[in-house]
N, C-alpha and C positions, 0 to 999 in steps of 0.2 A: 784435548787432547795432547798426549803429550810422547813426545820421540826420546826413546830411549835403546842402546847401542843391541843387537841380536845375540851378542855375552851373555848381556844385565838377564835379558829376558828371558834367555833358558837357564841361566841357573834360577831363575825365581819363577820357573814354569808361565812364562806369560806368553803367549801368540798374538802375530799382528791383529789387531782393533779388538784383543780382548778386554773388556773393563776391567781398569784399577783404581788401587787405592792411592793415592798422592798423600803423605801426611810427612807431619814433622810434630814438633810439641805445640806447634801456635793452631795446628787442624787438621782437618781432612778435606781430600777432594776427589770426585769420584773424575774419572776421564777413561779416554778409549786410547790403547796403543797401538803409539805407532812408531813399527822396530826400523830404523836406518844406521846404516853402515859410515852417516858421515861425524855420527856422535863419536867420543872418544870412549870407553868403558869406565862406565862411574858415573856418567853423565848425565842429566835428563831434561827437556826443554820444552818449556811450553810457555804462551803467550799468554798475557792479560787479557785480551781483547774478547768481546762475541762473548761474554760471559753470564749469565743474572745467579744472583746469591738464592737456592734454592735451598733449604736444608732439609734433612728426612727427619726430624725432631724439633726439639728445642733448639732455636737459633743462639749462636755461638758456641754450643757441646755438640751437634749433629754434623753426619757427613754433609755433605754440599756436592747435592749432583748436580750442580748449576754449570760448573766447571770454572768458577769463579780462582782462580789458582791465584790471586792476591791476598786470599786467607795466610797463604803460607808463607809468606813475607815479609821482612821485619817491618815495623811501623814509623821506622824514625826519617827525620827530614836530613834531603842533601845537606843543608845547613840550618843551620838555629834561626834565621833570617828568612830562609823561602820556605813556603811549605810542598815544595817539589819532591815526590818520594825517591827514595836513594834503592829503590828495590830491586836492585837488579839480579841478586842472586839469593838462592836460602840451599842450608840441607835438606832434603829428603830424601824418606824411603819409598820407594816404591815395590804394590803388592798384588795379585791377584784381587781380584773382589770376590768370593763368597759371598755376601751375603743379596736379600732381596733388593729390587730398588721397587722402595714404596711410589703410588700412586703419587699425582702431582698434590702439591699443599691445595686443601680448600680455597677455591679462593682465588689462586694462582691462574693468569690467561697467558699463554706465550706472547708474545711482540706480534707473532706470524697471524698467529688468531685473531689480533687484535685489528689486521690491515684486512684480511680477508671477512672481518662483521664488519669493519666498516664499510668497506667495498658491497656489501650486499644493498 
């Protein structure tokens, strides 16, 4: 999910819970839009957790439908001697998703489905 200011959403034709494409020069991710007055105009907020990389096509060049927002962040480290990511912000554009969401990738099994299968 991506949180955006209602004014930004209105300018882009986005409604609460619409499917949107969040993108920049690094990639594109599908998210549900959550409109909130708690964010300043021009700000989008998303979190990196709870996502599965699930591209709708060729990995590395297709839109991700799994919510893997880290695709959009820089790959640089905090410092040269550490492997911790310094990805706390990046510039993105948010627009309504006008495409179809393809069926899940062949062979992809959602973690919840795996748990249900194991419980049987």
